[in-house]
Residue, then its C-alpha position, 0 to 999 in steps of 0.5 A: m500499500t502506498n503512503q497515499e492509499q494509507k493516508e486515504t484509509q485513515l480519513p473519515s468518510s466524506r459523508i456523515e448521515s446525521i450532517d446529511v440528514v440534518r440538511g434534508l431536514t432543513i431543505l424540507v422545512m425550508i420548502f414547507v415555510n416557503d409554501i405555507a407563507g402564501v396561506p391565509d390565517i396562518p398563525v404568527w409562529m408559522k411566519h417570519m418575524p418582522t424586521l424589527s420585532d425583537g424575537m424569532t420563530f421556527v421559521d427564522l431558524v431555517f436559513p442560519a441552520f442550513l448555513f450552520i450545516v454548509g460549515m459543519a460539512m466543510p472539514f468533510s469536503i474541502g478539508r478531506r480534499l486538502e488532507k489528501g494531497d490535492d493541488p490548493w488551486s484545484t481546490w480553489k477552482h472547485i470552490i469558485i466554480r460553486i460560489l459562481g453557481l450559487l451566485i448565478i441561480g441566486f440572482y436568477m431567482v430573486n429576479s423571477d420574483v419580480i419578473s413583469a407580467q408584460g414582458i416579452i414572454n409568459p413569466h411562467l414559461w420564462i421561470i420554467l425555462m430558467y429552472v430547466f436550463v439550471m438542472i441541465i447545466w449544473n446536472k452531475s449524472n456521472g454517466t448514469n443519464r447519457f442525454l444529459s451528460k453530452k456537452w452540447i446539451k449543457y452549452i445549449a442550456i447555457v446560451g438559453l439562460v443568456i437569452l433568458a436574461f435579455l428577455y427578462r422584464g422586471e417591474n419599473q425596470e428599463g433598458l435592454m437588460q433589466m435584471r438587478t442583483h436586489w438582495w441576491g436571494i437565499l442562494g446568493l447570500i450563502g454563496w457570498a458567506y461561503l466565499v468569506a468562510c473558505l478564506i478563513y477556513i483553508p489556511f487556518r483549518k488545522s487550528q480550532f482557535a484561529i478559526l474561533g477568532g475569525l468568528v469573533l472578528l466577523y461578528c466584530f466586523y458586523m457591530a462595527d458596520e452597524a454601528g457606522l464605524l465602516s461608513q467608507f464601504s458604505s458604497l457596497n451595500d448597494f451591491i451587497h449588504t456587508s455587515y451580515t452577507l459577508g460578517s454574521h452569515t459567514a460567522i455562523i458558517l465558522s461555528g459549524t466549522l468548528l463543530g465540523n472539525m471536532l467531529q472529523k477528529n473523533i468520528g473514526n474513533s467512535n467517541h460519541l459520548y466526547i462528541l456529545k459533550w463537546s458539542f452540548g458544551f459549544s452550543l450552551s456557550l453560544f447560546l448564553a453569549g447570544l442572551f448576554l448580548h441580547e441584553l444590550h438591545e436597548i442600547h443599539i438594535m443590532f443587539i435584537v433578535s432579527k434574521n432580517l437584520g442578521t444581528v449577532p444574538w439571532c446568529l448565536i442562538s440559531s447556532a445553538f438550537t442547530i447543534w441541539i437538533w444535529m445531536a438528536v439526529y446524531w444520537i438516533m442514527d450514529m448512536k442507536g442506529f435507527r436510520t430507517w426513519a430518514i430514508i425519504i429525508e436523506p436525498a434532500g441532504t445529499n441533493p439539497l439544490f435539487a430539492y430546493i428548486l424542484a418546488p418552484l418549478v412545479i408551482e410554476c408549471f401549475s400557473l402555466l397550466a392555468y394560464l393556457f387552459m381555463g385559468f384554474n390553478l389547482y395549486t392556488w386553489l388548495g392554498q385558499s383556506f389554512y388547513i387545506g393550505l397547511f396539507r398542501a405545503i406538507f404534501l409539497a415538502f415531502s413529495m418534493t424531497w421524495l421526487a429529488g430521491y427518485l430523480s437522483r436515482r435516475g441520473l438527474q443530480l445538481k452539484l456545484 
């Protein structure tokens, strides 16, 4: 056995089931909350809290939970590539391509929310074509789907996506190219935060103390920006909101990276008790820090609990809750061996982008069919009352998760 082969056998698996399952749960709940938001008479605890409200619901936990899991997986993906001896430039090339994919898809998705009904082509058709082209461009079938593996298909999809950009007409926009960055969308926010997290993680990945220092500095950056101490960079806010996009959101990812680093070092030894003790201690520290900073909310609004503002207390408390959820899944799956229950969820964890974009694609198909045939929209009709709409949202979430797994087994997988 060569030294390289010996090194690879000593490395833990690049996939940890509990991480995939929590990621899948996050996508499942994300689809649910996005859909239930359009249903009338939903209770307050099923809504996002208003921007200036001091508090959060479970809905406000979904996005930071995904950011945390992104960070938690980094030692098992990027870290493992580097430990295997991969060329750093090759690793960075992989990262940059992934980030560009997130930014591009997020850019198109956020513009699809404000597309004009008076455009050159039907807005529902534009959105459907956009998602189809995205699926073709970023499909990684590994040869299981010969048609989608052909390069010329991807080239056609790339050209199609560019053409859609010029066919797009936005509300109250002028000019040949009317797509705007707006707020980049969920995927775009993840992309920007992931970029900054990688810039910190890669050079300091072997030092938990250095990563913790980076996390603290990012929170300090957020607070300094919100306090007006970085006004010289205010022009950047027209392009990207620096305080939370590059600051506090990235800090959530690094919190996950700290847990992922610890897990990577101990998972091979099945040191379950130490893993749970460390995780609980870390989560409790984050939670208490969030509560402590929240006590300063009367001094400045940056210390309230607010998802839309990306405040530090919200980030810290959300990170703590995410760890507790992961600990429960880890105990059930890795320690007790109960895995069957997660069969329907795990495909969304291993193929999260696909599961995430399937839901709006299906919804737009209903809208296009309604436009073409008699105007009846079954999806909209099912959302006219709370209880039927609740059933619709639950069914949509689980069916999209199942469909993502079904199509993945047939060679349709989205990998950035």
